[in-house]
C-alpha positions in Angstrom: 155.8 -83.1 -74.2 157.6 -82.2 -77.4 158.6 -78.8 -76.0 160.5 -80.6 -73.3 162.5 -82.6 -75.7 163.9 -79.7 -77.9 167.3 -78.0 -77.2 166.7 -74.3 -76.2 169.6 -73.4 -78.5 168.9 -75.1 -81.8 165.1 -75.7 -81.2 165.5 -79.3 -82.5 165.3 -82.6 -80.7 168.3 -83.2 -78.5 171.2 -84.8 -80.0 173.8 -86.2 -77.5 172.2 -84.1 -74.6 174.4 -83.0 -71.8 173.3 -81.7 -68.4 174.3 -78.3 -67.1 174.8 -77.7 -63.4 171.6 -75.6 -63.4 169.8 -78.8 -64.4 169.0 -77.4 -68.0 170.0 -79.4 -71.1 171.8 -78.8 -74.3 172.9 -80.7 -77.4 176.7 -81.5 -77.1 177.3 -79.8 -80.4 175.4 -76.7 -79.3 177.3 -76.5 -76.2 180.6 -76.9 -78.0 179.5 -74.2 -80.6 178.3 -71.8 -77.9 181.3 -72.1 -75.5 183.9 -69.3 -75.7 186.9 -68.1 -73.8 186.3 -66.7 -70.3 187.7 -63.3 -71.3 184.9 -62.8 -73.8 182.4 -62.7 -70.7 184.3 -60.1 -68.8 182.5 -56.6 -68.6 183.6 -54.2 -71.3 184.5 -56.9 -73.8 182.9 -56.6 -77.2 181.5 -60.2 -77.1 180.1 -59.8 -73.5 176.4 -60.2 -72.8 174.2 -57.1 -73.3 173.5 -54.9 -70.3 169.9 -56.0 -70.0 171.0 -59.6 -69.8 173.5 -58.8 -67.3 170.9 -57.4 -65.1 168.9 -60.6 -65.3 171.9 -62.8 -64.3 175.1 -61.1 -63.2 178.2 -62.8 -64.4 180.5 -64.2 -61.8 184.2 -62.9 -62.3 187.0 -65.3 -63.1 188.7 -66.7 -60.0 191.8 -65.2 -58.5 194.6 -67.1 -56.8 193.5 -66.1 -53.4 189.9 -67.4 -54.1 191.3 -70.6 -55.5 193.4 -71.3 -52.2 190.5 -70.4 -50.0 188.1 -72.8 -51.8 190.6 -75.7 -51.8 191.2 -75.3 -48.1 187.5 -75.9 -47.4 186.8 -79.0 -45.2 184.4 -80.5 -47.6 186.6 -79.9 -50.7 187.4 -83.6 -51.1 183.7 -84.5 -51.1 182.6 -82.7 -54.3 181.7 -84.3 -57.6 182.2 -83.4 -61.2 178.9 -81.6 -61.4 179.5 -79.4 -58.4 183.0 -78.6 -59.7 181.3 -77.2 -62.8 178.7 -75.1 -60.9 178.6 -71.3 -60.8 179.3 -71.5 -57.0 182.8 -72.7 -57.5 184.1 -69.4 -58.7 184.8 -70.9 -62.0 187.5 -73.5 -60.9 187.6 -76.9 -62.5 189.8 -79.8 -62.2 191.8 -81.6 -64.8 192.0 -85.3 -64.3 195.0 -85.8 -66.4 197.7 -87.7 -64.6 195.5 -88.6 -61.6 194.1 -92.0 -60.5 191.7 -90.7 -58.1 189.0 -89.3 -60.5 187.7 -85.8 -60.0 188.0 -85.1 -56.4 189.8 -81.9 -55.3 193.1 -82.0 -53.4 193.2 -81.1 -49.8 196.0 -78.5 -50.4 197.9 -77.2 -53.2 200.8 -74.8 -54.1 200.4 -72.3 -56.8 203.0 -71.4 -59.3 203.0 -69.9 -62.8 204.5 -71.6 -65.7 206.5 -69.5 -68.0 204.7 -68.5 -71.0 201.3 -69.0 -69.6 198.6 -66.6 -70.6 197.2 -64.1 -68.1 193.8 -65.6 -68.2 195.0 -69.1 -67.0 196.6 -70.2 -63.8 197.9 -73.9 -63.2 198.3 -75.4 -59.8 199.9 -78.7 -59.0 199.7 -80.8 -55.8 201.9 -83.7 -54.9 200.9 -86.5 -52.5 201.5 -90.2 -52.1 198.7 -91.3 -54.3 198.3 -88.9 -57.2 199.2 -85.6 -58.9 196.1 -83.5 -59.5 196.5 -80.4 -61.6 194.1 -77.6 -60.9 193.5 -75.3 -63.9 191.7 -72.0 -63.6 188.7 -71.7 -65.9 189.7 -70.9 -69.6 186.4 -71.6 -71.3 182.9 -70.6 -70.3 179.2 -71.4 -71.5 176.2 -69.5 -70.9 173.0 -71.5 -70.3 170.5 -70.4 -73.0 167.6 -71.0 -70.6 168.7 -69.2 -67.3 171.7 -67.3 -68.6 174.0 -68.8 -65.8 177.7 -69.1 -66.7 179.5 -72.4 -66.4 183.3 -72.4 -66.4 185.5 -75.2 -67.8 189.1 -76.1 -68.2 190.6 -76.6 -71.7 188.3 -79.6 -72.4 185.3 -77.2 -72.5 181.8 -78.7 -72.7 183.3 -82.2 -73.0 183.3 -82.2 -69.2 179.6 -82.1 -69.0 177.9 -85.2 -68.0 175.8 -87.0 -70.6 172.0 -86.7 -70.0 171.2 -90.2 -70.5 167.5 -90.1 -69.3 166.8 -87.3 -71.8 168.4 -89.3 -74.7 166.4 -92.4 -73.9 163.1 -90.3 -73.9 164.0 -88.5 -77.1 164.7 -91.8 -78.8 161.3 -93.3 -77.7 159.5 -90.2 -78.8 161.1 -89.9 -82.2 160.7 -93.7 -82.8 156.9 -93.4 -82.1 156.5 -90.4 -84.3 158.2 -92.2 -87.2 155.9 -95.2 -86.7 152.9 -93.0 -87.2 154.1 -91.5 -90.4 154.9 -93.3 -93.7 158.5 -94.1 -94.6 159.7 -92.4 -98.0 161.5 -94.3 -100.6 165.3 -94.1 -100.1 166.0 -94.2 -103.9 163.6 -91.6 -105.2 165.5 -88.5 -106.5 165.2 -85.3 -104.5 164.5 -83.1 -107.6 163.0 -79.7 -108.1 160.3 -79.2 -110.8 160.3 -76.6 -113.5 158.0 -74.3 -111.4 160.6 -74.3 -108.7 158.6 -76.5 -106.3 160.2 -79.3 -104.3 159.2 -82.8 -105.5 158.5 -85.0 -102.6 159.7 -88.6 -102.5 157.2 -91.4 -102.9 156.2 -93.5 -99.9 158.0 -96.9 -99.6 156.0 -100.0 -100.2 158.6 -102.8 -99.5 161.8 -103.2 -97.5 164.6 -105.5 -98.5 166.1 -107.3 -95.7 169.4 -108.0 -97.5 169.8 -104.5 -99.0 168.2 -102.8 -95.9 166.6 -100.3 -98.3 163.0 -99.0 -98.5 161.7 -99.0 -102.1 158.6 -97.5 -103.7 157.0 -99.5 -106.6 158.7 -97.6 -109.4 162.1 -97.9 -107.8 161.7 -101.5 -107.0 161.0 -102.3 -110.7 163.9 -100.1 -111.9 166.5 -100.9 -109.2 165.5 -104.1 -107.6 163.9 -106.3 -110.2 162.8 -109.8 -109.1 165.4 -111.7 -111.2 168.9 -112.9 -111.1 170.5 -112.8 -107.7 168.0 -110.2 -106.4 165.1 -112.7 -106.8 166.4 -114.4 -103.7 166.0 -111.3 -101.5 163.3 -111.2 -99.0 160.9 -108.2 -99.4 158.7 -107.3 -96.5 156.3 -104.4 -95.6 157.7 -101.1 -94.5 156.3 -101.6 -91.1 158.1 -104.8 -90.7 161.3 -103.1 -92.1 161.1 -100.5 -89.5 160.7 -103.1 -86.8 163.8 -104.9 -88.2 165.8 -101.9 -88.3 164.8 -101.0 -84.7 165.9 -104.4 -83.6 169.4 -104.0 -85.2 169.7 -100.5 -83.7 168.9 -101.8 -80.3 171.4 -104.6 -80.5 174.1 -102.1 -81.7 173.3 -99.8 -78.8 173.4 -102.7 -76.4 177.0 -103.6 -77.7 178.1 -100.0 -77.5 176.7 -99.3 -74.0 177.6 -102.7 -72.5 180.7 -101.3 -70.9 178.8 -98.0 -69.8 175.5 -99.8 -68.4 177.3 -100.4 -65.1 178.6 -97.2 -63.5 182.0 -97.6 -61.9 183.2 -95.7 -58.8 185.3 -92.7 -59.6 187.8 -93.6 -56.9 188.0 -97.3 -57.5 187.7 -98.1 -61.2 187.2 -101.8 -60.6 184.1 -101.3 -58.3 180.6 -100.6 -59.3 178.5 -97.9 -57.7 176.1 -99.4 -55.2 175.6 -96.5 -52.8 174.7 -92.8 -53.1 176.0 -90.1 -50.8 173.7 -87.3 -49.9 176.5 -85.2 -48.6 178.5 -85.2 -51.9 175.6 -85.9 -54.2 177.2 -88.6 -56.1 177.5 -92.5 -56.4 180.0 -94.5 -54.4 181.2 -98.1 -54.0 181.5 -100.2 -50.9 185.1 -99.2 -50.4 184.4 -95.6 -50.3 181.8 -96.1 -47.7 183.1 -99.0 -45.4 186.7 -98.2 -45.4 188.1 -95.9 -42.8 190.0 -93.9 -45.3 187.2 -93.9 -47.8 186.0 -90.8 -49.3 182.6 -91.1 -48.1 183.2 -92.6 -44.7 180.8 -91.2 -42.0 178.8 -89.5 -44.6 175.0 -89.7 -45.1 175.1 -92.8 -47.5 172.3 -94.9 -48.6 171.7 -97.7 -51.1 171.6 -96.4 -54.7 168.5 -98.3 -55.6 166.8 -97.2 -52.4 167.4 -93.4 -53.1 166.3 -93.9 -56.7 163.1 -95.6 -55.5 162.3 -92.8 -53.0 162.8 -90.0 -55.5 160.6 -91.9 -58.0 157.9 -92.3 -55.3 158.1 -88.7 -54.4 157.9 -87.6 -58.0 154.9 -90.1 -58.7 152.9 -88.7 -55.7 153.5 -85.1 -57.0 152.5 -86.2 -60.5 149.3 -87.7 -59.2 148.4 -84.4 -57.5 149.3 -82.4 -60.6 147.3 -84.7 -62.8 144.2 -83.9 -60.8 144.9 -80.3 -61.3 145.2 -81.0 -65.0 141.8 -82.7 -64.9 140.2 -79.7 -63.2 141.8 -77.4 -65.8 140.3 -79.5 -68.6 136.8 -79.1 -67.0 137.4 -75.4 -66.6 138.2 -75.2 -70.4 135.1 -77.0 -71.2 133.1 -74.7 -69.0 134.7 -71.7 -70.7 133.9 -73.0 -74.2 130.3 -73.8 -73.2 129.9 -70.3 -71.8 130.2 -68.9 -75.3 126.9 -70.5 -76.1 125.3 -69.1 -72.9 126.6 -65.6 -73.9 124.8 -66.0 -77.2 121.7 -67.2 -75.6 121.7 -64.5 -72.9 122.3 -61.9 -75.6 119.3 -63.3 -77.6 117.1 -63.1 -74.4 118.1 -59.4 -73.9 117.5 -58.5 -77.4 114.0 -60.1 -77.4 113.0 -58.2 -74.2 114.2 -54.9 -75.6 112.2 -55.5 -78.7 109.0 -56.4 -77.0 109.1 -53.5 -74.7 110.1 -50.9 -77.4 107.1 -51.8 -79.5 104.8 -49.7 -77.2 107.0 -46.6 -77.3 107.0 -43.6 -79.6 109.3 -43.1 -82.6 111.9 -41.6 -80.3 112.0 -44.8 -78.4 112.6 -46.9 -81.5 115.8 -44.8 -82.1 116.7 -45.4 -78.5 116.0 -49.1 -79.1 118.7 -49.3 -81.8 121.3 -47.9 -79.3 120.3 -50.3 -76.6 120.7 -53.2 -79.0 123.9 -52.0 -80.2 125.1 -51.7 -76.6 124.1 -55.2 -75.7 125.9 -56.6 -78.9 129.0 -54.7 -77.9 128.9 -56.3 -74.4 128.5 -59.6 -76.1 131.5 -59.1 -78.4 133.5 -57.9 -75.3 132.6 -61.0 -73.2 133.3 -63.3 -76.2 136.7 -61.8 -76.6 137.5 -62.2 -72.9 136.4 -65.8 -73.0 138.5 -66.6 -76.0 141.6 -64.9 -74.3 140.8 -67.1 -71.1 140.4 -70.3 -73.1 143.7 -69.6 -74.8 145.5 -68.8 -71.6 144.3 -71.9 -69.9 145.0 -74.0 -72.9 148.6 -72.9 -73.0 148.9 -73.6 -69.4 147.5 -77.0 -69.7 149.8 -77.7 -72.6 152.7 -76.7 -70.5 151.6 -78.8 -67.5 150.8 -81.8 -69.7 154.2 -81.7 -71.3 155.9 -81.7 -68.0 153.6 -84.4 -66.8 154.3 -86.7 -69.8 158.0 -86.0 -69.6 158.1 -86.9 -65.8 156.3 -90.1 -66.7 158.8 -91.0 -69.3 161.6 -90.2 -66.8 160.0 -92.6 -64.2 160.5 -95.3 -66.8 164.3 -94.8 -66.6 165.8 -98.0 -65.4 169.2 -96.6 -64.8 169.1 -95.3 -61.2 172.1 -93.0 -61.6 170.7 -91.5 -64.7 167.4 -90.8 -63.0 169.1 -89.3 -59.9 170.6 -86.6 -62.2 167.3 -85.1 -62.7 165.1 -86.5 -59.9 165.4 -83.6 -57.6 165.0 -81.1 -60.4 161.7 -82.8 -61.6 160.4 -83.0 -58.0 161.0 -79.3 -57.6 159.5 -78.3 -60.9 156.5 -80.4 -60.2 156.0 -79.0 -56.6 156.4 -75.4 -57.8 153.9 -75.8 -60.5 151.5 -77.6 -58.1 151.8 -74.6 -55.7 151.0 -72.1 -58.2 148.2 -74.0 -59.9 145.4 -73.2 -57.4 146.0 -69.4 -57.7 146.1 -69.5 -61.4 143.0 -71.7 -61.8 141.1 -69.3 -59.3 142.1 -66.4 -61.4 140.6 -68.1 -64.4 137.3 -69.2 -62.8 136.6 -65.9 -61.1 136.5 -63.7 -64.1 133.4 -62.0 -65.6 130.1 -63.8 -65.8 129.3 -65.4 -69.2 125.8 -64.0 -69.0 124.9 -60.3 -69.8 123.5 -58.8 -66.6 121.2 -56.5 -68.4 117.7 -55.7 -67.5 115.5 -53.2 -69.1 113.8 -50.8 -66.7 110.5 -49.5 -68.4 109.3 -47.5 -65.4 109.0 -43.9 -66.4 110.4 -44.4 -69.8 107.7 -42.0 -71.3 109.0 -39.1 -69.1 112.7 -40.1 -69.3 113.1 -41.4 -72.9 116.4 -39.8 -73.3 117.9 -41.3 -70.1 116.8 -44.9 -70.9 119.5 -47.3 -69.8 120.0 -50.8 -68.4 119.5 -51.8 -64.9 122.6 -53.9 -64.4 121.4 -56.1 -61.5 119.2 -59.2 -61.2 118.3 -61.3 -58.2 121.2 -63.6 -57.2 121.6 -67.2 -58.3 121.3 -70.0 -55.8 124.2 -70.5 -53.4 126.1 -73.7 -53.2 126.4 -75.5 -49.9 129.9 -76.8 -49.3 129.3 -80.3 -48.2 133.0 -80.9 -47.4 133.0 -78.0 -44.9 129.8 -78.8 -43.1 129.7 -81.0 -40.0 127.4 -82.2 -37.2 128.9 -82.6 -33.7 126.9 -83.6 -30.6 123.5 -81.6 -30.9 125.0 -78.8 -33.2 125.5 -78.5 -36.9 127.8 -76.2 -38.9 126.7 -75.2 -42.5 129.1 -73.5 -44.9 128.3 -72.2 -48.4 129.4 -70.0 -51.2 127.6 -67.5 -53.3 126.7 -67.9 -56.9 130.0 -66.9 -58.8 128.2 -64.5 -61.2 125.8 -62.8 -58.8 125.9 -59.7 -56.7 124.8 -60.7 -53.1 123.9 -58.4 -50.1 122.9 -61.2 -47.7 122.0 -64.8 -47.1 119.1 -66.6 -45.3 119.7 -70.0 -43.8 116.8 -72.3 -43.0 116.4 -75.6 -41.2 113.6 -78.1 -41.1 112.0 -79.6 -38.0 114.6 -82.5 -37.9 112.3 -85.4 -38.5 114.1 -86.4 -41.6 111.2 -85.9 -44.1 111.7 -84.1 -47.2 108.4 -82.2 -46.9 109.2 -80.9 -43.4 108.6 -77.3 -42.4 111.5 -75.0 -42.8 112.3 -72.1 -40.3 114.7 -69.3 -40.7 117.6 -69.6 -38.2 120.0 -67.0 -39.7 120.0 -63.8 -41.9 123.3 -62.0 -42.6 126.3 -61.6 -44.8 128.4 -64.5 -43.4 129.0 -67.8 -45.3 129.1 -70.2 -42.4 126.8 -70.7 -39.4 126.8 -73.0 -36.5 123.4 -73.7 -34.8 123.4 -75.2 -31.3 120.8 -76.8 -29.2 119.2 -79.1 -31.8 117.7 -82.5 -31.1 120.0 -85.5 -30.7 119.7 -88.4 -33.2 117.8 -86.2 -35.7 118.3 -85.5 -39.4 118.1 -81.8 -40.3 117.8 -80.5 -43.8 119.5 -77.2 -44.4 119.0 -74.9 -47.5 120.3 -71.3 -48.2 119.2 -68.5 -50.4 120.7 -65.2 -51.3 119.2 -61.7 -51.7 120.0 -58.2 -53.0 118.0 -55.1 -53.8 116.5 -56.8 -56.8 114.9 -59.5 -54.7 115.6 -63.0 -53.3 117.2 -65.8 -55.4 116.3 -69.5 -55.5 117.1 -72.0 -52.6 120.2 -74.1 -52.8 119.9 -77.8 -53.0 119.1 -79.1 -49.4 121.8 -80.9 -47.4 121.1 -83.3 -44.7 123.1 -83.4 -41.4 122.5 -85.9 -38.6 123.2 -85.0 -35.1 124.9 -87.4 -32.6 122.9 -90.6 -31.7 123.7 -90.3 -28.0 124.2 -87.3 -25.9 127.8 -86.5 -24.7 127.6 -83.8 -22.1 129.4 -82.2 -19.1 128.6 -79.8 -16.3 128.1 -76.3 -17.6 131.5 -74.8 -17.4 130.4 -71.3 -18.2 127.7 -70.8 -15.4 128.0 -72.5 -12.0 127.8 -71.3 -8.4 130.9 -69.6 -7.0 131.2 -72.1 -4.2 131.2 -75.1 -6.6 134.5 -76.6 -8.0 134.6 -78.5 -11.3 137.3 -80.7 -12.7 139.1 -79.7 -15.8 137.0 -82.0 -17.9 133.8 -80.8 -16.3 132.7 -84.2 -15.2 133.5 -84.1 -11.4 131.8 -81.6 -9.0 131.9 -80.8 -5.4 131.1 -77.6 -3.3 132.1 -76.0 0.0 128.8 -74.6 0.8 126.6 -75.9 3.5 123.5 -74.8 1.6 122.6 -76.8 -1.7 123.9 -75.5 -5.0 122.4 -76.5 -8.3 124.6 -77.4 -11.3 123.1 -78.0 -14.8 124.7 -79.7 -17.7 125.9 -78.2 -21.0 123.0 -79.5 -23.1 119.2 -79.8 -22.9 116.8 -82.4 -24.1 113.3 -82.1 -25.7 113.1 -85.3 -27.5 114.2 -89.0 -27.3 115.3 -91.4 -24.5 118.4 -90.4 -22.5 120.1 -91.9 -19.5 123.0 -90.8 -17.4 124.6 -91.7 -14.1 126.4 -90.0 -11.2 129.1 -91.9 -9.2 129.3 -91.0 -5.5 133.0 -90.3 -4.9 132.8 -88.7 -1.4 129.8 -88.9 0.9 129.7 -88.5 4.8 126.0 -89.5 5.4 125.1 -85.8 6.4 124.9 -84.3 2.9 121.6 -83.8 1.1 122.4 -84.5 -2.6 119.4 -84.4 -5.1 119.5 -85.6 -8.8 117.2 -85.0 -11.7 116.4 -82.4 -14.4 115.5 -78.8 -14.5 114.7 -75.8 -16.7 117.5 -73.4 -17.8 116.3 -70.8 -15.3 115.9 -73.0 -12.2 116.8 -71.5 -8.8 120.5 -72.2 -8.2 120.8 -71.6 -4.5 118.3 -74.2 -3.1 117.8 -77.8 -3.4 116.8 -79.2 -6.7 112.9 -79.6 -6.8 112.2 -76.8 -4.3 110.7 -74.7 -7.1 108.3 -75.5 -10.0 111.3 -75.6 -12.5 113.0 -78.6 -11.1 112.2 -82.4 -10.8 114.5 -84.5 -8.6 115.1 -87.5 -6.2 116.4 -86.5 -2.8 118.5 -89.3 -1.4 120.5 -90.0 1.7 122.1 -93.2 3.2 118.8 -94.8 4.1 115.9 -93.6 1.9 114.8 -91.3 -0.8 112.0 -89.0 -1.9 110.7 -87.6 -5.2 110.7 -83.8 -5.0 108.9 -81.1 -7.3 107.7 -77.7 -6.4 108.7 -78.3 -2.8 106.4 -81.4 -2.7 107.9 -84.7 -1.3 106.3 -87.9 -2.5 107.0 -91.6 -2.9 109.3 -92.3 0.1 111.4 -95.4 -0.7 113.8 -97.4 1.4 117.4 -97.8 0.4 120.1 -95.1 0.1 123.6 -94.4 -1.1 127.2 -94.6 0.1 130.6 -94.0 -1.5 130.9 -95.9 -4.7 127.2 -96.0 -5.3 125.6 -94.9 -8.6 122.6 -92.9 -9.2 120.9 -93.2 -12.6 118.4 -90.8 -14.3 116.2 -92.0 -17.1 114.6 -89.1 -19.1 112.1 -90.7 -21.6 110.6 -87.8 -23.5 109.0 -90.1 -26.1 106.7 -91.3 -23.1 107.1 -88.0 -21.2 108.3 -89.5 -18.0 111.2 -89.4 -15.5 112.6 -92.4 -13.5 115.5 -92.9 -11.2 117.9 -95.9 -10.5 120.3 -96.7 -7.6 123.1 -99.1 -8.5 121.3 -100.0 -11.8 118.1 -101.0 -9.8 114.8 -99.1 -10.0 114.3 -96.6 -7.1 110.6 -96.7 -6.7 108.0 -96.2 -9.5 108.0 -93.8 -12.3 108.8 -90.5 -10.6 107.2 -87.9 -12.9 105.0 -88.0 -16.0 103.5 -85.5 -18.5 106.9 -83.8 -18.9 107.0 -81.5 -22.0 109.5 -78.9 -22.9 113.4 -78.6 -22.6 115.1 -80.3 -19.7 118.6 -80.1 -18.5 120.4 -82.8 -16.4 120.8 -81.3 -13.0 122.2 -82.1 -9.4 122.1 -80.2 -6.2 125.1 -80.6 -3.8 126.2 -79.3 -0.4 129.3 -79.8 1.7 131.1 -83.2 2.0 129.7 -84.8 -1.2 131.5 -85.2 -4.6 129.9 -86.8 -7.7 131.2 -87.7 -11.2 129.0 -87.5 -14.2 128.8 -90.4 -16.8 126.8 -89.5 -20.1 125.7 -91.2 -23.2 124.9 -94.6 -21.5 122.4 -97.3 -22.4 119.5 -97.7 -19.9 119.8 -100.7 -17.6 117.9 -103.8 -18.4 115.6 -103.3 -15.4 114.2 -100.1 -17.0 111.8 -102.2 -19.0 109.9 -103.1 -15.8 108.6 -99.5 -15.3 105.0 -99.2 -16.2 103.7 -96.7 -18.9 102.8 -93.3 -17.7 99.3 -93.9 -18.8 97.8 -90.4 -19.2 99.3 -88.0 -21.5 99.3 -84.2 -21.4 97.0 -82.2 -23.7 100.1 -80.6 -25.1 101.5 -82.1 -28.2 105.1 -82.7 -29.4 105.2 -79.9 -31.8 108.4 -78.3 -32.6 107.2 -75.0 -31.3 106.1 -76.5 -28.0 109.0 -78.7 -26.8 112.1 -78.5 -29.0 115.4 -76.8 -28.6 115.1 -75.3 -32.0 111.7 -74.1 -31.4 112.8 -72.1 -28.3 115.2 -70.2 -30.4 112.8 -69.7 -33.2 109.6 -68.8 -31.3 110.3 -66.1 -28.7 106.6 -65.6 -28.0 106.1 -68.9 -26.2 109.4 -69.1 -24.3 111.3 -66.8 -22.0 114.4 -65.0 -23.5 116.8 -67.0 -21.2 115.9 -70.2 -22.8 116.9 -69.2 -26.4 119.6 -71.5 -27.7 122.8 -69.9 -28.7 123.5 -69.2 -32.5 127.1 -68.8 -33.5 128.2 -67.4 -36.8 131.6 -66.9 -38.4 133.0 -66.0 -41.7 134.4 -68.9 -43.8 137.6 -68.3 -45.7 136.5 -69.6 -49.1 
């Protein structure tokens, strides 16, 4: 933070700092010494700025009488403050407050006349009104900011017009005081002499402090100048640390007495009123008379409480500082990694040298000469990378120091209790912190994406006896393990999305993504589900309520690298689905949400859901919205390639319950069975319970069982389905709990000889194993490139 507390002109700690309109600071004495007449800044003048500096910041010309009139006739002229009057956008016009009672506001109109004998570089304008006489004086003195080279124009008072930078003064006092506490206090009576050799003799450190004399003494000076006899024997001697505290207390009391009249900021318009409001329009404080009075200067302006505005800006700055502090922490970690990379470079170089020596022992004398060249090449690579790493550490350290200095300065600024003092710099600090935060990510990525700390050198000994003169390094190794980005991975419904990034120091030609069988066991079998160059992959058609482990490996022409650490992703516990909006008969109409279906066809039309099931227990219902008693709806499940233009259950790929207003039948492969009394009407619900753990299918009407278990020995992938014809409309409700009466169904008894292996009945297996399933049942796989 020390750099923030030094004047850019004298490079010493600020003494009586003043705030320029560009929000840079200077010592008052430096500003007074650097100010000069406006004529010196005119082009062509011997003391004007060099040409290259003028290109960086063009100098505004001094104002003319016409510019002065046009500015004073502006509607908002009476709402400017002292700081805006001194800004470079005011064409160099400043206002003299002599003879005025209204402070520093501009007049609404003026008449220009020249005083006899006035110089050509100065123009005086007077305005008469009922309240005050304001004298407007063209700029006669200018000051160039040493930081940004912007020009500030003043009247004859010069830099004395600049506002005091009270927040900076407070922070400088605290910093210098804490620095002095850490160092020893020198004796104030030791002579500052020079030895015979021309060397400066330092003063002895003080050992005591006299409270009455208020002088620090070393042991020798205390015996010579302050003996413990006579009147001096009654003086109280204390330690130097206690003496510094006593002097600090006296200094604070003196400051409080001096600043007691300045602690409360008074209104510039009403000297007897304190500032309690802040005008965002004019950017200055105001009293209640300026705000509430009809003739007040800030009437109908955007005015808020002074303390509230200060609190808001402090909160905004605090939030920005928290974000910047996190970036500073990451920079510290980057620096540590860069420093540790030097050891890895040494280790990598040692490994390369060892491999070179072991292989060169079997070669001829000519190979030994080549060996020296190879070792020298490896060491040059090591030196080059070490030099690069040192440069990166130096760059990052300098950036961190700059950021830390700004953070510490902002923290000290937040401690400023004077609201108006903080508001002088609040906006500037917020902008600086925000700008630094925006550029941080790019700068840190540039530092972390540099050359690898390892030497990518592999000795190729194939054909060396024939090609001894062409012996060189094979600059490629199998890639390192990718890293799965957990924050970019997700699981939604029965699909998961996996994102990863390659090893930062490896050349990669492609990636392989693998998933296990979803049983949640770490030793589960992994299957390849994607191979390509993308760094993000979405896998659809997985089991619901299952934990899948994903892992990724990279490969190039040298071979395959190791797997990444596995990441577990859990699919949804219940199945939320709609009718398939992408594939449904032409005569069928679906609602916008895909939950309500009807058809104009007299012949049955089959609709499938958007997801299929091969494991778990699933229950869904259909609500009968319209039914005239003559329609033939059927509800159940089907394979993906079921016949769509006939009643559900007419072929071997559909299992359904056909029902009318009186009775129902179970239907599969065009075989009717288990006629049951009881039908449906408008408002009825038809429930379907697919229990793939027990491999059976059951039906409900109005949450009551409709017959016995309809179908058993079900194995494979099943999609919820319904067949409709004219004059019937249904609405789908998914992700429901089975009704309590479902426990009354008996077990299916026998089980099929087919097992529940993933290759026999899972959605993932249909996509992985094309040999046992038709191509139409393969689950979709979507891949996209992640912007990493």
